[in-house]
N, C-alpha and C positions, 0 to 999 in steps of 0.2 A: 851290488858285485865285488864292493871295492873290498881287497884284502882277498880278491881269488889269488891263488898259486896256480891255477892249471885248468885245463878243461875236460878233465876225468872225474868231477865228482869232488873239488875241492874244498876247504874250508874256509870260509870268511874271515874275516877278523873277530866277528862275534861268537865263531865257534858254530855257527849253524852251517850245516854241508849243503853245499850248491848241487843240483844236479840240472846239467843242462840237455834239455830235451832232444836235439840233433843229436847229440851223443845217446841218450837211450833210445833211440831210430834205430840206431846200428847194431843193439842187441835183440830186437825184435826178427826173429827167423820165419819160415814159410808156414813152421807147425804152429806157432803163435800167434798168427793171422787165420788160420783156419779152424783153429778154438773161438777165436776172436768172434768168426763169422758166425757158427754155430752157437754160443753163446748171446748173442744179439739177435738173431730167430728165435729161438727158443724165449727170449724177453720180450720179443715184439707180439708172440702167441701169448703169453701170459697176461699182457696188457690189454690185447685186443679181448680176452677171454674175462678178464675183470675190471674192464673200463669204468671209471665213474663217469656216471652224466651229470650237468648240472641239476638237473632236475631229480635226483637220486638223494636221500635223505641223507645230510650230514650229522643231526644230530638229535635226539629227542630230551628236550626242555620239560621239566613239570612246573607246572604253576604251582606258584607258592600255597595255593589253599588258604586266601586270607579268608573267604568267602563260604567255602565249601570243601567237598572233597578235589585233591589235587588230581589234573589232568595232563596226561603227557602230549608236549607241543611239537610235532614233526616236521622240521624246519630242512630245507634243504641245501646243499653248497651255495645256489643261486640267488635263496633267499637271503642268507647271510653275507656274501658277497655285496648283493644289491644294497643293503642296509647300510654295510660300511660305508660304501662310495656315494649313498645318498648322505649320508651325515658329511663326507668331507664337502662335497658338491655343496649344500647347504653352509657350513663352516669359511669356505673360500679359501684366502690366505691367513686365516689366523692359528692354522695349525700347518707347519712347517718340520721338515725333518732337523731341524732344529733344536724341536723342543723333545723334552722328557716326560713321560708320562709316568705317573703313579697311581698303581690301579690293587689297592687292597681290596676290591669286589671280588667275591668267587667267581668263579669262570662257569661253575654247573647254573649260575642265573645269566640270561641271557643278555642283560647288562654289561655285568662284568665280562662276558664272552667277548661280544661285538664290539662293542662302545671301548669297553676300557682296553682289552686285548687286540682283535683284529684290526679294528680303525688303525691304530697306531701302526701296526706293523705292515699294512697293507700302505700310510701314508710315509712310510720310510722315517719313523721315529721311534726312536729308543723306548721300552717298555719295563718296567719295573714291576713286578711281581711281588704279593705278601700274601702271608695265606689268611689271614683274618683282619677283618676291619676294626672288630673289637679290640685290639693291644692300642690302646688309646696313647699310651706312650709311646709305643715304638713306631707307628704310623709317622709323629711329626719327627722324629730324629732319623728316617730313613729319606723325607723329605727331604731335609738339611742336608745328608750325608750326599744323596743323589744331585741334588739341585734341581730337584723336579721343576718344571714349568705347570704343566698341568694335573689336575690332581680330579679324579672320579671319587663320586661319594654319596652321600644321603646326609638330609638334614638332621638325624640323628646321630649318626656318626663324626658329622662336622662340628656338631655341637661337642661333642666329646674330646674330639682333638684339640677343641678352642679351649677347654678347661685344662686338660693335660698337658699339653702342649707351650713352648716359649714364642709368644709372636716372631722373634728372630728366626724360627726354623723355618717360617713359612715364606721367607722373604722373597725366593726366588720362584713364587707361583704368580703365574699370570690369570690362568682361568682356573672356575672349579665347578664342574659340570655334576650338577646332581640330576637325581631322577626317584623313582619309586615311592616318593612322599611328598608332599609340599614343605616348602622351604619358608620357615619363620620371618619374617621382618628382621627379629633379632639377630639370625644366622646371619642374613645378608647385611646388618650393619658390622657384625664385629667381624668377619671377613674383608669385607671392603674396607674396614680399619687396618687389617694385614697387608692392602694391596693387592688383594686378589676379587676378581670380579666371579662373582656367581652366576652362571649359567643354568637355568632351570630347563629341563627339558622333559617329558612324557612319554612313554610308549607300554607295548602290554607284549609278553613274551609272544603270540601267537604273530606280531610284527618282526620280530629279530632285533630288537624290540623297539626301536625308535620310530614315533610318530612324528614328534615336532620339538623345536628346542628354541629359547632365545640363542642368538647370535648378539655380538657387541652393535651392529648397525640397528639392530632390529629386535628391543629388548624392553622388555615391560614387567616390572614386580607383579606377579599375582598370578601372571599368565605362565603359560608354559611354551610361548612363542608362538612362530609361523611352522604351518606344516613341513614337511621334507618334500623336496622334488620327487615325481614321481609317482606321488603317494594322491590317489582321489579322494571323496569324500563326500558323505552327505548328513543331515541330521535328521531322523526321524521323531516325529514329536511325540510327547510323552503325557495322557491325563493328567491334571492337575499341576503340571508345571507351566508356567506362561512364556518364562525365559528361557531360551535354547533348546535341545532336542539329545534325542539317544544318537553317538556318534561310529557312525559306520564308515569302513577303511578299505580300501582293496589298491593293489600297488605289487611290486617285483617284490618286496619283501614280506609278502602276507604267506603263511604257513601253506604247507601242504595239506594238512588236515590235524585231528586229535586221535590220540589211543586211550580209551578208555576203561578202566579196572574191568567192568562186566565184559569185555570183547577184547582180549588181549591178542596184542598182535595184528589187530582188523585196524587199518586207517579209516578213518570217518572222515571224507573233505567235507570242506565249504560246499553248500548247495551250489550257490550263485559267485562264488569267490569272493564275496563279501565278507568282513569280519565284524560281527557287532559287539564293540568293545566294551559296552554296558554302561559306559560311561556318558553322563550328562554332562555338555558343553556348549559353551556361545564360541561362534567363532566371528570377529568384527570386520570391519570394513577393510582394515589394514590385514588381516589374515592372521592376527593373532588368536590363540586358543586358549580359555579360560576354562578350566575345569570345574564345575558345581557339585558335582559328588557321583561315588558312583549310585548307579538306579535301585540296586538292592539295601544302598543306604540312605534310603528317603523312608521318612516315619510319616503317616497318618493320623496325625491329630485334632479330633475335632473337625474332621471333612477336610484339612488344611496339611498339604504336603511339604514337611518340613526336611529339611538336608541337614542331614548328622554332621556331613563336613564342614557346613557353614558354621554351624554353632562349636566344631573345634576348633576353627581355625578364630573364632571370636575368644575363647576361653584360652588357645595357646599366645594371642596378642597379651592377655593379662597374666598367665604364667608361663610366659616363653622357658622359663627352664625347667619344667615339668614335660611328663610325658602326660598325654589327654586322651583319652578315649571314651565317645559319648555314643552309648548304646539304646535301641530303643527295644522295651519290654513290652509284653502284653499288658492290657489295662484293660478292667471290663469296663469302665464309664467314657471312657476317651477314645478307645481301641487298642493305644499305646502309649506308654509313655516315655520318656528318655531319664537317662541315668549315668550321669558322668563317674568314669574310674580315671584316677590319677593317681600318680604319686609324690604330689603336693602336700608334704605331712599335714599344712594347716590351712588348707585348701576350706573356703566355708559359703555358703550359697548367699550371705548377705553380699560381701565382696562383690561376687559374681554378680547379683542382681543389678548392684549400683553400674558397676562395668556395663553391662549390657544394656543397659539405660541409655551410657553415653553413646554407644553403639547404634543405636533406635532399635533393638532386638525387641521382639514383643514377648510379650512374660510368656505364652503361649511355648516358643521358643527354648525357653529357661530348663535346665535340666530339674526332674522333681526329687532328686536327692543324689547325692554325693560319697561315692564308695571310696575312700583313703586305702590304698594297697601299696605293699613293699615295691615290687615292682609290676612292671605291663607286660606281658608276653609278646617277645620281637621271634620273628625269623630270620634266620643268616642273613639277608640280605638288609636288615633294619626297618622291615615293614611290621607290622601290628598285626598279630595274629586274632583276626576278631573273635573265629570261632572258640579257640582257650580263654579269650578274656571273658565269651559269655557264660564258658563253663565255669569259671572261676568263679563268676558272680552268682549262680544259679549254685553251686555247690557251696557258698558262703552263709547263702540264705534259703533257708527252706521254703517250701511251695506252700503259697498265700502266706507266706510271711511278710511279702515286703521289701523293699531295698531304700 
């Protein structure tokens, strides 16, 4: 109020007009009060008619379709809020209103929506949104300009930012939260060199999405951390797989149900409230979850179950700068055979075989062929588009020709 020269709507020294509520009250007559009561009653009736319940649908998000046709996932207001608060409870004191969040991930993806946006807003943190994670030169600049302390990204995007950015642009970052794909050891090493700790997590759109995540006091490379509070889980055995099982979860963050293309608008809820993630995982005595691979991404070769994800991890340790995808194609003699699709121009099988031996990988687990491509199809979230990659391989090689 410095600079005010009267009580009748004066101007302060900065040129801002000051309105005193006690003076404004004198200008409100009986007719204004009657109008206010009528408007309030109409507003109350409108609210009662269109009131939103916590269990009402909040968003419909589509699965990426990385292994098949996309499905509509119906998440309620309660699902989204519950998951944001589960993450906050899990992270404890590490996220505070003093933090600045940088989220270049799309909010049409549940990771970018709940973890990258709603979590920060509910925790009182400033959140900076950027329209595309693929702008590898612009995102590092924005991190530096805003002095962001928390970054949400995927391994693919982190590799791009590291290549295009200057290490000094990442100096303000304390934590990098990752999901959607496995984080390579080389990525961990690079960002630790920048002074940021990568906290790798795991989730599914159907779970709004976060299921587990590493935190500073409970962190282990190669794992996706302990499960979030409020999530119940169980493992179902899978034939041919001795270690781990198929993960099923339930909790307040689990979706209302699916919408399928063949039944538009018809909600198909989970029969028993449990969501089958389709992931083969192990959970150790300390509660750390380690993903062995998607159930659909195991190949049966010579009667043995082979994890495509495990083979990809080994190859990425050898060629960390490249994108690598292992596919299982039909084979008349062994049932299935593995083919490596990579954008590493000088990839050769001899180098791969030698490295695999040092890691104890059997010959049976090695890709029978290597296909070098200019680029591997990706979704907007950075996850590999498996169906498009398979279609690309089949298009480049006629039936019966082999790869």
